[in-house]
TORKOL-4160 file (C-alpha; in steps of 0.2 Angstrom, whole numbers, padded with zeros to 4 digits, m for minus):
458
<pt num="1" X="0178" Y="m0011" Z="m0021"/>
<pt num="2" X="0190" Y="m0018" Z="m0037"/>
<pt num="3" X="0191" Y="m0038" Z="m0038"/>
<pt num="4" X="0211" Y="m0037" Z="m0031"/>
<pt num="5" X="0204" Y="m0025" Z="m0015"/>
<pt num="6" X="0192" Y="m0040" Z="m0010"/>
<pt num="7" X="0206" Y="m0052" Z="m0013"/>
<pt num="8" X="0217" Y="m0041" Z="m0001"/>
<pt num="9" X="0204" Y="m0042" Z="0012"/>
<pt num="10" X="0206" Y="m0062" Z="0012"/>
<pt num="11" X="0224" Y="m0063" Z="0012"/>
<pt num="12" X="0235" Y="m0047" Z="0018"/>
<pt num="13" X="0222" Y="m0034" Z="0027"/>
<pt num="14" X="0223" Y="m0035" Z="0047"/>
<pt num="15" X="0213" Y="m0047" Z="0054"/>
<pt num="16" X="0203" Y="m0035" Z="0064"/>
<pt num="17" X="0199" Y="m0020" Z="0050"/>
<pt num="18" X="0196" Y="m0037" Z="0039"/>
<pt num="19" X="0181" Y="m0044" Z="0050"/>
<pt num="20" X="0175" Y="m0026" Z="0053"/>
<pt num="21" X="0174" Y="m0024" Z="0035"/>
<pt num="22" X="0163" Y="m0040" Z="0030"/>
<pt num="23" X="0155" Y="m0039" Z="0050"/>
<pt num="24" X="0149" Y="m0023" Z="0052"/>
<pt num="25" X="0137" Y="m0021" Z="0035"/>
<pt num="26" X="0130" Y="m0036" Z="0039"/>
<pt num="27" X="0126" Y="m0036" Z="0060"/>
<pt num="28" X="0118" Y="m0018" Z="0051"/>
<pt num="29" X="0106" Y="m0029" Z="0037"/>
<pt num="30" X="0104" Y="m0041" Z="0053"/>
<pt num="31" X="0098" Y="m0029" Z="0062"/>
<pt num="32" X="0088" Y="m0021" Z="0050"/>
<pt num="33" X="0079" Y="m0036" Z="0049"/>
<pt num="34" X="0076" Y="m0040" Z="0066"/>
<pt num="35" X="0068" Y="m0024" Z="0066"/>
<pt num="36" X="0057" Y="m0031" Z="0052"/>
<pt num="37" X="0051" Y="m0046" Z="0060"/>
<pt num="38" X="0049" Y="m0037" Z="0076"/>
<pt num="39" X="0040" Y="m0025" Z="0069"/>
<pt num="40" X="0025" Y="m0035" Z="0064"/>
<pt num="41" X="0023" Y="m0040" Z="0084"/>
<pt num="42" X="0025" Y="m0023" Z="0088"/>
<pt num="43" X="0010" Y="m0016" Z="0076"/>
<pt num="44" X="0003" Y="m0032" Z="0081"/>
<pt num="45" X="0003" Y="m0028" Z="0099"/>
<pt num="46" X="m0004" Y="m0011" Z="0097"/>
<pt num="47" X="m0021" Y="m0021" Z="0092"/>
<pt num="48" X="m0019" Y="m0026" Z="0113"/>
<pt num="49" X="m0027" Y="m0041" Z="0106"/>
<pt num="50" X="m0015" Y="m0057" Z="0113"/>
<pt num="51" X="m0022" Y="m0070" Z="0102"/>
<pt num="52" X="m0016" Y="m0061" Z="0088"/>
<pt num="53" X="0002" Y="m0060" Z="0096"/>
<pt num="54" X="0001" Y="m0078" Z="0100"/>
<pt num="55" X="m0004" Y="m0081" Z="0082"/>
<pt num="56" X="0010" Y="m0071" Z="0074"/>
<pt num="57" X="0022" Y="m0083" Z="0085"/>
<pt num="58" X="0015" Y="m0097" Z="0080"/>
<pt num="59" X="0018" Y="m0094" Z="0061"/>
<pt num="60" X="0036" Y="m0089" Z="0066"/>
<pt num="61" X="0040" Y="m0107" Z="0067"/>
<pt num="62" X="0035" Y="m0110" Z="0050"/>
<pt num="63" X="0043" Y="m0093" Z="0043"/>
<pt num="64" X="0060" Y="m0102" Z="0052"/>
<pt num="65" X="0058" Y="m0116" Z="0042"/>
<pt num="66" X="0062" Y="m0104" Z="0026"/>
<pt num="67" X="0076" Y="m0100" Z="0034"/>
<pt num="68" X="0082" Y="m0118" Z="0035"/>
<pt num="69" X="0081" Y="m0120" Z="0015"/>
<pt num="70" X="0088" Y="m0103" Z="0014"/>
<pt num="71" X="0103" Y="m0108" Z="0025"/>
<pt num="72" X="0104" Y="m0126" Z="0015"/>
<pt num="73" X="0109" Y="m0116" Z="m0001"/>
<pt num="74" X="0118" Y="m0099" Z="0006"/>
<pt num="75" X="0128" Y="m0107" Z="0017"/>
<pt num="76" X="0134" Y="m0122" Z="0010"/>
<pt num="77" X="0133" Y="m0116" Z="m0008"/>
<pt num="78" X="0142" Y="m0098" Z="0000"/>
<pt num="79" X="0155" Y="m0111" Z="0008"/>
<pt num="80" X="0160" Y="m0119" Z="m0006"/>
<pt num="81" X="0161" Y="m0104" Z="m0018"/>
<pt num="82" X="0172" Y="m0096" Z="m0004"/>
<pt num="83" X="0183" Y="m0111" Z="m0004"/>
<pt num="84" X="0183" Y="m0113" Z="m0022"/>
<pt num="85" X="0190" Y="m0096" Z="m0025"/>
<pt num="86" X="0203" Y="m0099" Z="m0010"/>
<pt num="87" X="0209" Y="m0116" Z="m0020"/>
<pt num="88" X="0211" Y="m0104" Z="m0036"/>
<pt num="89" X="0196" Y="m0114" Z="m0045"/>
<pt num="90" X="0184" Y="m0098" Z="m0052"/>
<pt num="91" X="0173" Y="m0109" Z="m0066"/>
<pt num="92" X="0168" Y="m0123" Z="m0055"/>
<pt num="93" X="0165" Y="m0106" Z="m0040"/>
<pt num="94" X="0154" Y="m0101" Z="m0056"/>
<pt num="95" X="0145" Y="m0116" Z="m0057"/>
<pt num="96" X="0143" Y="m0120" Z="m0040"/>
<pt num="97" X="0136" Y="m0101" Z="m0037"/>
<pt num="98" X="0122" Y="m0104" Z="m0051"/>
<pt num="99" X="0118" Y="m0122" Z="m0046"/>
<pt num="100" X="0113" Y="m0114" Z="m0028"/>
<pt num="101" X="0103" Y="m0103" Z="m0035"/>
<pt num="102" X="0093" Y="m0115" Z="m0047"/>
<pt num="103" X="0092" Y="m0128" Z="m0031"/>
<pt num="104" X="0088" Y="m0116" Z="m0018"/>
<pt num="105" X="0075" Y="m0110" Z="m0028"/>
<pt num="106" X="0065" Y="m0125" Z="m0033"/>
<pt num="107" X="0067" Y="m0130" Z="m0014"/>
<pt num="108" X="0058" Y="m0115" Z="m0009"/>
<pt num="109" X="0044" Y="m0116" Z="m0021"/>
<pt num="110" X="0041" Y="m0134" Z="m0015"/>
<pt num="111" X="0039" Y="m0130" Z="0005"/>
<pt num="112" X="0027" Y="m0115" Z="0000"/>
<pt num="113" X="0017" Y="m0129" Z="m0009"/>
<pt num="114" X="0018" Y="m0141" Z="0006"/>
<pt num="115" X="0011" Y="m0127" Z="0019"/>
<pt num="116" X="m0002" Y="m0123" Z="0008"/>
<pt num="117" X="m0010" Y="m0140" Z="0007"/>
<pt num="118" X="m0006" Y="m0146" Z="0025"/>
<pt num="119" X="m0009" Y="m0127" Z="0034"/>
<pt num="120" X="m0021" Y="m0131" Z="0048"/>
<pt num="121" X="m0013" Y="m0149" Z="0054"/>
<pt num="122" X="0004" Y="m0139" Z="0054"/>
<pt num="123" X="m0004" Y="m0124" Z="0065"/>
<pt num="124" X="m0015" Y="m0137" Z="0078"/>
<pt num="125" X="0003" Y="m0146" Z="0077"/>
<pt num="126" X="0013" Y="m0129" Z="0082"/>
<pt num="127" X="m0001" Y="m0126" Z="0095"/>
<pt num="128" X="m0014" Y="m0115" Z="0087"/>
<pt num="129" X="m0029" Y="m0113" Z="0098"/>
<pt num="130" X="m0047" Y="m0111" Z="0091"/>
<pt num="131" X="m0043" Y="m0091" Z="0096"/>
<pt num="132" X="m0027" Y="m0092" Z="0085"/>
<pt num="133" X="m0030" Y="m0103" Z="0070"/>
<pt num="134" X="m0039" Y="m0089" Z="0062"/>
<pt num="135" X="m0025" Y="m0077" Z="0064"/>
<pt num="136" X="m0011" Y="m0088" Z="0059"/>
<pt num="137" X="m0020" Y="m0094" Z="0042"/>
<pt num="138" X="m0021" Y="m0074" Z="0038"/>
<pt num="139" X="m0002" Y="m0074" Z="0041"/>
<pt num="140" X="0004" Y="m0091" Z="0035"/>
<pt num="141" X="m0003" Y="m0088" Z="0019"/>
<pt num="142" X="0005" Y="m0072" Z="0012"/>
<pt num="143" X="0021" Y="m0075" Z="0022"/>
<pt num="144" X="0026" Y="m0091" Z="0017"/>
<pt num="145" X="0013" Y="m0097" Z="0004"/>
<pt num="146" X="0016" Y="m0084" Z="m0008"/>
<pt num="147" X="0030" Y="m0075" Z="0000"/>
<pt num="148" X="0043" Y="m0091" Z="0004"/>
<pt num="149" X="0050" Y="m0090" Z="m0013"/>
<pt num="150" X="0055" Y="m0072" Z="m0011"/>
<pt num="151" X="0060" Y="m0073" Z="0007"/>
<pt num="152" X="0070" Y="m0088" Z="0004"/>
<pt num="153" X="0079" Y="m0081" Z="m0014"/>
<pt num="154" X="0084" Y="m0065" Z="m0006"/>
<pt num="155" X="0092" Y="m0074" Z="0010"/>
<pt num="156" X="0100" Y="m0085" Z="m0004"/>
<pt num="157" X="0109" Y="m0072" Z="m0014"/>
<pt num="158" X="0115" Y="m0061" Z="0001"/>
<pt num="159" X="0125" Y="m0076" Z="0006"/>
<pt num="160" X="0132" Y="m0077" Z="m0011"/>
<pt num="161" X="0137" Y="m0059" Z="m0011"/>
<pt num="162" X="0144" Y="m0061" Z="0006"/>
<pt num="163" X="0155" Y="m0073" Z="0004"/>
<pt num="164" X="0160" Y="m0063" Z="m0012"/>
<pt num="165" X="0167" Y="m0052" Z="m0004"/>
<pt num="166" X="0151" Y="m0039" Z="m0006"/>
<pt num="167" X="0145" Y="m0039" Z="0011"/>
<pt num="168" X="0138" Y="m0020" Z="0009"/>
<pt num="169" X="0128" Y="m0024" Z="m0006"/>
<pt num="170" X="0122" Y="m0040" Z="0002"/>
<pt num="171" X="0118" Y="m0031" Z="0018"/>
<pt num="172" X="0107" Y="m0016" Z="0009"/>
<pt num="173" X="0098" Y="m0028" Z="0000"/>
<pt num="174" X="0091" Y="m0036" Z="0018"/>
<pt num="175" X="0091" Y="m0019" Z="0024"/>
<pt num="176" X="0077" Y="m0013" Z="0010"/>
<pt num="177" X="0068" Y="m0028" Z="0013"/>
<pt num="178" X="0068" Y="m0024" Z="0031"/>
<pt num="179" X="0063" Y="m0002" Z="0029"/>
<pt num="180" X="0048" Y="m0006" Z="0017"/>
<pt num="181" X="0043" Y="m0019" Z="0030"/>
<pt num="182" X="0044" Y="m0005" Z="0043"/>
<pt num="183" X="0034" Y="0006" Z="0031"/>
<pt num="184" X="0022" Y="m0005" Z="0024"/>
<pt num="185" X="0015" Y="m0013" Z="0040"/>
<pt num="186" X="0004" Y="0001" Z="0046"/>
<pt num="187" X="m0003" Y="0007" Z="0029"/>
<pt num="188" X="m0007" Y="m0012" Z="0027"/>
<pt num="189" X="m0013" Y="m0014" Z="0043"/>
<pt num="190" X="m0022" Y="0002" Z="0049"/>
<pt num="191" X="m0027" Y="0010" Z="0035"/>
<pt num="192" X="m0033" Y="0000" Z="0020"/>
<pt num="193" X="m0038" Y="m0017" Z="0029"/>
<pt num="194" X="m0053" Y="m0018" Z="0039"/>
<pt num="195" X="m0051" Y="m0020" Z="0059"/>
<pt num="196" X="m0049" Y="m0038" Z="0064"/>
<pt num="197" X="m0039" Y="m0040" Z="0049"/>
<pt num="198" X="m0022" Y="m0032" Z="0055"/>
<pt num="199" X="m0013" Y="m0051" Z="0057"/>
<pt num="200" X="m0018" Y="m0052" Z="0038"/>
<pt num="201" X="m0011" Y="m0035" Z="0034"/>
<pt num="202" X="0007" Y="m0039" Z="0041"/>
<pt num="203" X="0008" Y="m0052" Z="0031"/>
<pt num="204" X="0004" Y="m0044" Z="0016"/>
<pt num="205" X="0017" Y="m0031" Z="0020"/>
<pt num="206" X="0033" Y="m0042" Z="0024"/>
<pt num="207" X="0030" Y="m0053" Z="0008"/>
<pt num="208" X="0029" Y="m0037" Z="m0003"/>
<pt num="209" X="0046" Y="m0032" Z="0007"/>
<pt num="210" X="0056" Y="m0047" Z="0000"/>
<pt num="211" X="0045" Y="m0045" Z="m0016"/>
<pt num="212" X="0055" Y="m0029" Z="m0017"/>
<pt num="213" X="0070" Y="m0036" Z="m0008"/>
<pt num="214" X="0071" Y="m0050" Z="m0023"/>
<pt num="215" X="0070" Y="m0036" Z="m0036"/>
<pt num="216" X="0086" Y="m0028" Z="m0027"/>
<pt num="217" X="0096" Y="m0044" Z="m0027"/>
<pt num="218" X="0092" Y="m0048" Z="m0047"/>
<pt num="219" X="0098" Y="m0033" Z="m0052"/>
<pt num="220" X="0115" Y="m0032" Z="m0040"/>
<pt num="221" X="0118" Y="m0051" Z="m0047"/>
<pt num="222" X="0117" Y="m0042" Z="m0066"/>
<pt num="223" X="0129" Y="m0029" Z="m0060"/>
<pt num="224" X="0143" Y="m0038" Z="m0052"/>
<pt num="225" X="0143" Y="m0053" Z="m0064"/>
<pt num="226" X="0158" Y="m0047" Z="m0075"/>
<pt num="227" X="0169" Y="m0044" Z="m0060"/>
<pt num="228" X="0165" Y="m0060" Z="m0049"/>
<pt num="229" X="0158" Y="m0078" Z="m0052"/>
<pt num="230" X="0140" Y="m0072" Z="m0049"/>
<pt num="231" X="0127" Y="m0073" Z="m0060"/>
<pt num="232" X="0109" Y="m0077" Z="m0064"/>
<pt num="233" X="0108" Y="m0092" Z="m0071"/>
<pt num="234" X="0099" Y="m0097" Z="m0088"/>
<pt num="235" X="0098" Y="m0117" Z="m0082"/>
<pt num="236" X="0105" Y="m0129" Z="m0070"/>
<pt num="237" X="0124" Y="m0130" Z="m0075"/>
<pt num="238" X="0134" Y="m0147" Z="m0068"/>
<pt num="239" X="0146" Y="m0147" Z="m0056"/>
<pt num="240" X="0159" Y="m0159" Z="m0050"/>
<pt num="241" X="0150" Y="m0173" Z="m0036"/>
<pt num="242" X="0164" Y="m0167" Z="m0026"/>
<pt num="243" X="0156" Y="m0151" Z="m0026"/>
<pt num="244" X="0139" Y="m0156" Z="m0023"/>
<pt num="245" X="0144" Y="m0167" Z="m0010"/>
<pt num="246" X="0154" Y="m0152" Z="m0001"/>
<pt num="247" X="0138" Y="m0141" Z="m0003"/>
<pt num="248" X="0127" Y="m0153" Z="0005"/>
<pt num="249" X="0140" Y="m0159" Z="0017"/>
<pt num="250" X="0139" Y="m0141" Z="0027"/>
<pt num="251" X="0122" Y="m0135" Z="0019"/>
<pt num="252" X="0113" Y="m0149" Z="0027"/>
<pt num="253" X="0120" Y="m0147" Z="0043"/>
<pt num="254" X="0117" Y="m0129" Z="0042"/>
<pt num="255" X="0097" Y="m0131" Z="0037"/>
<pt num="256" X="0097" Y="m0143" Z="0051"/>
<pt num="257" X="0101" Y="m0132" Z="0064"/>
<pt num="258" X="0088" Y="m0119" Z="0060"/>
<pt num="259" X="0076" Y="m0133" Z="0059"/>
<pt num="260" X="0081" Y="m0140" Z="0076"/>
<pt num="261" X="0082" Y="m0123" Z="0084"/>
<pt num="262" X="0063" Y="m0121" Z="0076"/>
<pt num="263" X="0059" Y="m0136" Z="0084"/>
<pt num="264" X="0063" Y="m0131" Z="0101"/>
<pt num="265" X="0053" Y="m0116" Z="0098"/>
<pt num="266" X="0038" Y="m0127" Z="0093"/>
<pt num="267" X="0043" Y="m0137" Z="0110"/>
<pt num="268" X="0041" Y="m0120" Z="0119"/>
<pt num="269" X="0026" Y="m0116" Z="0110"/>
<pt num="270" X="0017" Y="m0130" Z="0115"/>
<pt num="271" X="0025" Y="m0131" Z="0134"/>
<pt num="272" X="0018" Y="m0113" Z="0135"/>
<pt num="273" X="0002" Y="m0116" Z="0125"/>
<pt num="274" X="m0003" Y="m0129" Z="0140"/>
<pt num="275" X="0001" Y="m0114" Z="0152"/>
<pt num="276" X="m0013" Y="m0102" Z="0143"/>
<pt num="277" X="m0012" Y="m0090" Z="0128"/>
<pt num="278" X="m0005" Y="m0077" Z="0138"/>
<pt num="279" X="0009" Y="m0085" Z="0142"/>
<pt num="280" X="0010" Y="m0091" Z="0125"/>
<pt num="281" X="0010" Y="m0072" Z="0120"/>
<pt num="282" X="0023" Y="m0065" Z="0133"/>
<pt num="283" X="0036" Y="m0079" Z="0129"/>
<pt num="284" X="0033" Y="m0073" Z="0109"/>
<pt num="285" X="0037" Y="m0058" Z="0113"/>
<pt num="286" X="0052" Y="m0064" Z="0124"/>
<pt num="287" X="0058" Y="m0072" Z="0109"/>
<pt num="288" X="0060" Y="m0057" Z="0096"/>
<pt num="289" X="0066" Y="m0046" Z="0110"/>
<pt num="290" X="0080" Y="m0056" Z="0116"/>
<pt num="291" X="0086" Y="m0056" Z="0096"/>
<pt num="292" X="0093" Y="m0039" Z="0096"/>
<pt num="293" X="0110" Y="m0048" Z="0103"/>
<pt num="294" X="0109" Y="m0063" Z="0094"/>
<pt num="295" X="0106" Y="m0055" Z="0078"/>
<pt num="296" X="0122" Y="m0046" Z="0083"/>
<pt num="297" X="0132" Y="m0062" Z="0084"/>
<pt num="298" X="0126" Y="m0066" Z="0070"/>
<pt num="299" X="0132" Y="m0056" Z="0060"/>
<pt num="300" X="0147" Y="m0057" Z="0066"/>
<pt num="301" X="0147" Y="m0075" Z="0063"/>
<pt num="302" X="0142" Y="m0070" Z="0045"/>
<pt num="303" X="0156" Y="m0060" Z="0042"/>
<pt num="304" X="0167" Y="m0071" Z="0049"/>
<pt num="305" X="0165" Y="m0086" Z="0039"/>
<pt num="306" X="0171" Y="m0083" Z="0021"/>
<pt num="307" X="0187" Y="m0076" Z="0029"/>
<pt num="308" X="0189" Y="m0092" Z="0038"/>
<pt num="309" X="0183" Y="m0103" Z="0023"/>
<pt num="310" X="0194" Y="m0094" Z="0011"/>
<pt num="311" X="0211" Y="m0094" Z="0024"/>
<pt num="312" X="0207" Y="m0114" Z="0026"/>
<pt num="313" X="0205" Y="m0119" Z="0008"/>
<pt num="314" X="0222" Y="m0108" Z="0004"/>
<pt num="315" X="0232" Y="m0116" Z="0018"/>
<pt num="316" X="0235" Y="m0100" Z="0030"/>
<pt num="317" X="0230" Y="m0110" Z="0046"/>
<pt num="318" X="0238" Y="m0094" Z="0057"/>
<pt num="319" X="0226" Y="m0081" Z="0048"/>
<pt num="320" X="0212" Y="m0094" Z="0048"/>
<pt num="321" X="0212" Y="m0097" Z="0071"/>
<pt num="322" X="0215" Y="m0078" Z="0072"/>
<pt num="323" X="0198" Y="m0072" Z="0063"/>
<pt num="324" X="0190" Y="m0086" Z="0074"/>
<pt num="325" X="0198" Y="m0079" Z="0090"/>
<pt num="326" X="0193" Y="m0060" Z="0085"/>
<pt num="327" X="0175" Y="m0064" Z="0083"/>
<pt num="328" X="0176" Y="m0073" Z="0100"/>
<pt num="329" X="0180" Y="m0054" Z="0108"/>
<pt num="330" X="0168" Y="m0046" Z="0099"/>
<pt num="331" X="0153" Y="m0056" Z="0102"/>
<pt num="332" X="0157" Y="m0059" Z="0119"/>
<pt num="333" X="0160" Y="m0042" Z="0123"/>
<pt num="334" X="0142" Y="m0037" Z="0116"/>
<pt num="335" X="0134" Y="m0051" Z="0126"/>
<pt num="336" X="0139" Y="m0044" Z="0140"/>
<pt num="337" X="0132" Y="m0028" Z="0136"/>
<pt num="338" X="0115" Y="m0034" Z="0132"/>
<pt num="339" X="0115" Y="m0044" Z="0147"/>
<pt num="340" X="0116" Y="m0029" Z="0156"/>
<pt num="341" X="0104" Y="m0020" Z="0149"/>
<pt num="342" X="0091" Y="m0034" Z="0147"/>
<pt num="343" X="0092" Y="m0036" Z="0165"/>
<pt num="344" X="0088" Y="m0019" Z="0169"/>
<pt num="345" X="0075" Y="m0012" Z="0155"/>
<pt num="346" X="0064" Y="m0028" Z="0154"/>
<pt num="347" X="0049" Y="m0021" Z="0160"/>
<pt num="348" X="0052" Y="m0006" Z="0148"/>
<pt num="349" X="0054" Y="m0017" Z="0134"/>
<pt num="350" X="0040" Y="m0029" Z="0136"/>
<pt num="351" X="0028" Y="m0013" Z="0136"/>
<pt num="352" X="0036" Y="m0009" Z="0121"/>
<pt num="353" X="0027" Y="m0023" Z="0113"/>
<pt num="354" X="0011" Y="m0024" Z="0124"/>
<pt num="355" X="0003" Y="m0015" Z="0135"/>
<pt num="356" X="m0008" Y="m0029" Z="0143"/>
<pt num="357" X="m0003" Y="m0029" Z="0161"/>
<pt num="358" X="m0003" Y="m0049" Z="0163"/>
<pt num="359" X="0007" Y="m0049" Z="0147"/>
<pt num="360" X="0019" Y="m0037" Z="0152"/>
<pt num="361" X="0023" Y="m0045" Z="0171"/>
<pt num="362" X="0027" Y="m0062" Z="0164"/>
<pt num="363" X="0036" Y="m0056" Z="0150"/>
<pt num="364" X="0047" Y="m0045" Z="0162"/>
<pt num="365" X="0051" Y="m0058" Z="0172"/>
<pt num="366" X="0053" Y="m0070" Z="0156"/>
<pt num="367" X="0067" Y="m0060" Z="0147"/>
<pt num="368" X="0077" Y="m0055" Z="0164"/>
<pt num="369" X="0078" Y="m0074" Z="0165"/>
<pt num="370" X="0081" Y="m0079" Z="0147"/>
<pt num="371" X="0095" Y="m0065" Z="0143"/>
<pt num="372" X="0109" Y="m0074" Z="0155"/>
<pt num="373" X="0109" Y="m0087" Z="0139"/>
<pt num="374" X="0115" Y="m0074" Z="0128"/>
<pt num="375" X="0134" Y="m0076" Z="0129"/>
<pt num="376" X="0132" Y="m0094" Z="0130"/>
<pt num="377" X="0121" Y="m0095" Z="0113"/>
<pt num="378" X="0133" Y="m0084" Z="0104"/>
<pt num="379" X="0148" Y="m0096" Z="0108"/>
<pt num="380" X="0136" Y="m0110" Z="0103"/>
<pt num="381" X="0132" Y="m0104" Z="0085"/>
<pt num="382" X="0148" Y="m0097" Z="0084"/>
<pt num="383" X="0157" Y="m0114" Z="0086"/>
<pt num="384" X="0144" Y="m0121" Z="0074"/>
<pt num="385" X="0146" Y="m0105" Z="0058"/>
<pt num="386" X="0167" Y="m0110" Z="0062"/>
<pt num="387" X="0166" Y="m0131" Z="0056"/>
<pt num="388" X="0154" Y="m0123" Z="0041"/>
<pt num="389" X="0169" Y="m0113" Z="0035"/>
<pt num="390" X="0181" Y="m0125" Z="0037"/>
<pt num="391" X="0171" Y="m0139" Z="0028"/>
<pt num="392" X="0168" Y="m0149" Z="0042"/>
<pt num="393" X="0151" Y="m0156" Z="0038"/>
<pt num="394" X="0151" Y="m0172" Z="0052"/>
<pt num="395" X="0154" Y="m0158" Z="0066"/>
<pt num="396" X="0142" Y="m0144" Z="0061"/>
<pt num="397" X="0129" Y="m0158" Z="0058"/>
<pt num="398" X="0133" Y="m0165" Z="0077"/>
<pt num="399" X="0132" Y="m0147" Z="0086"/>
<pt num="400" X="0116" Y="m0143" Z="0084"/>
<pt num="401" X="0110" Y="m0162" Z="0086"/>
<pt num="402" X="0120" Y="m0162" Z="0104"/>
<pt num="403" X="0113" Y="m0142" Z="0106"/>
<pt num="404" X="0095" Y="m0145" Z="0103"/>
<pt num="405" X="0091" Y="m0164" Z="0105"/>
<pt num="406" X="0102" Y="m0171" Z="0116"/>
<pt num="407" X="0101" Y="m0155" Z="0127"/>
<pt num="408" X="0087" Y="m0142" Z="0123"/>
<pt num="409" X="0073" Y="m0151" Z="0120"/>
<pt num="410" X="0073" Y="m0165" Z="0135"/>
<pt num="411" X="0078" Y="m0152" Z="0148"/>
<pt num="412" X="0062" Y="m0143" Z="0142"/>
<pt num="413" X="0054" Y="m0155" Z="0146"/>
<pt num="414" X="0060" Y="m0159" Z="0162"/>
<pt num="415" X="0062" Y="m0138" Z="0170"/>
<pt num="416" X="0043" Y="m0138" Z="0162"/>
<pt num="417" X="0038" Y="m0152" Z="0175"/>
<pt num="418" X="0050" Y="m0146" Z="0188"/>
<pt num="419" X="0046" Y="m0129" Z="0190"/>
<pt num="420" X="0032" Y="m0125" Z="0176"/>
<pt num="421" X="0033" Y="m0110" Z="0164"/>
<pt num="422" X="0049" Y="m0103" Z="0174"/>
<pt num="423" X="0059" Y="m0119" Z="0170"/>
<pt num="424" X="0056" Y="m0117" Z="0151"/>
<pt num="425" X="0062" Y="m0099" Z="0152"/>
<pt num="426" X="0078" Y="m0105" Z="0161"/>
<pt num="427" X="0082" Y="m0119" Z="0153"/>
<pt num="428" X="0094" Y="m0111" Z="0138"/>
<pt num="429" X="0105" Y="m0105" Z="0149"/>
<pt num="430" X="0107" Y="m0122" Z="0157"/>
<pt num="431" X="0106" Y="m0131" Z="0140"/>
<pt num="432" X="0119" Y="m0119" Z="0131"/>
<pt num="433" X="0133" Y="m0120" Z="0145"/>
<pt num="434" X="0133" Y="m0139" Z="0143"/>
<pt num="435" X="0134" Y="m0137" Z="0126"/>
<pt num="436" X="0148" Y="m0124" Z="0126"/>
<pt num="437" X="0158" Y="m0136" Z="0137"/>
<pt num="438" X="0156" Y="m0150" Z="0124"/>
<pt num="439" X="0158" Y="m0138" Z="0108"/>
<pt num="440" X="0175" Y="m0135" Z="0115"/>
<pt num="441" X="0181" Y="m0151" Z="0118"/>
<pt num="442" X="0176" Y="m0155" Z="0095"/>
<pt num="443" X="0185" Y="m0137" Z="0093"/>
<pt num="444" X="0202" Y="m0145" Z="0100"/>
<pt num="445" X="0201" Y="m0160" Z="0092"/>
<pt num="446" X="0197" Y="m0155" Z="0077"/>
<pt num="447" X="0212" Y="m0141" Z="0076"/>
<pt num="448" X="0222" Y="m0153" Z="0080"/>
<pt num="449" X="0218" Y="m0164" Z="0062"/>
<pt num="450" X="0220" Y="m0147" Z="0053"/>
<pt num="451" X="0237" Y="m0144" Z="0060"/>
<pt num="452" X="0243" Y="m0153" Z="0071"/>
<pt num="453" X="0260" Y="m0142" Z="0074"/>
<pt num="454" X="0247" Y="m0127" Z="0078"/>
<pt num="455" X="0238" Y="m0128" Z="0095"/>
<pt num="456" X="0221" Y="m0119" Z="0096"/>
<pt num="457" X="0219" Y="m0105" Z="0108"/>
<pt num="458" X="0206" Y="m0110" Z="0121"/>
């Protein structure tokens, strides 16, 4: 697509068509990414060893922290870049894109070193027992310590490509990593490495797949550098102080959102572990399975962000609001279908991951309860993504804080004490219903400040 065609996508193409053009490749990449994240759990589940499954679930929490770093630079840098393009300032957009890559790479390397030094204390803090810590070490070394840089930079580069209008290229790169992981998992787990090393094999496959994905993104950056503001930087460029503040003002809340989500998962894992390793394994599978509709919702929101950000910066408030409305319609329709399917097929979904009867029995009950929260979870992170797109750093900071710190984590503790394991499972729905009410009150206030003449749609 030529550069003027990409500009038309942001400015003149019909809203539903433009949103689908950006969202469909992103949804596909999110689903492939989900499949490869679930692939490790699925293949590890073939061992019928709940301790291995529980260990991989624990490391997922650390893996999400890599995602938090990716969001800091990918969301912050991508949002800044597209707003600079909307404001017709391509030179600063070019510098911001380069600054994002250099700073993001340095942060990823620093986090990997931290995980290497503090590996055992961190895993114990996350709830690892004597039965699971050995497997968790195997997985963490390859997925985060060695592979964290490739994982983080692939995600950051995909954000930047998508926000520059290259949604298909961004989707293909993430999808390539997913396909490679699915192919490599059984090879390393059941053919190359000996029995008992399946978790290490899954980690090694994930690391190599992300390295391949990063290589693709590097080549793609070089291919589009003549027609976009993207390029592989040779040094850390200088950007204006207000650009840096804007990048961090959106990126830090975006990272915080993932970090607080991760913190909630830590609370869930520790509370679940207190009920037993089988309960921990079951809720770990459920958290993977429920990601299907959530990743579709994330794909819709990621496709929405550059379209809203560009029109916000160019002053087209009506088009900006229409993109937000259509994104909600698509996301809620998908959520309603997913709730119905999970309620009907929870048992079959659990048996697809593991054959252990007790894990399946518990997981079926957990999944049928957790899926009720899906539409409210979508509305919650959809609102955060809107605030990121329109450069509302304070609101995008406070919304996840309210959701996780003020609502989710306190409710987890209370519901666990009152209702045990099922209380933990039902907490998500209760917390997100309350959060949606609060977030829409904030949205109305923001819209009145952005354009007092235009009343926000509910």
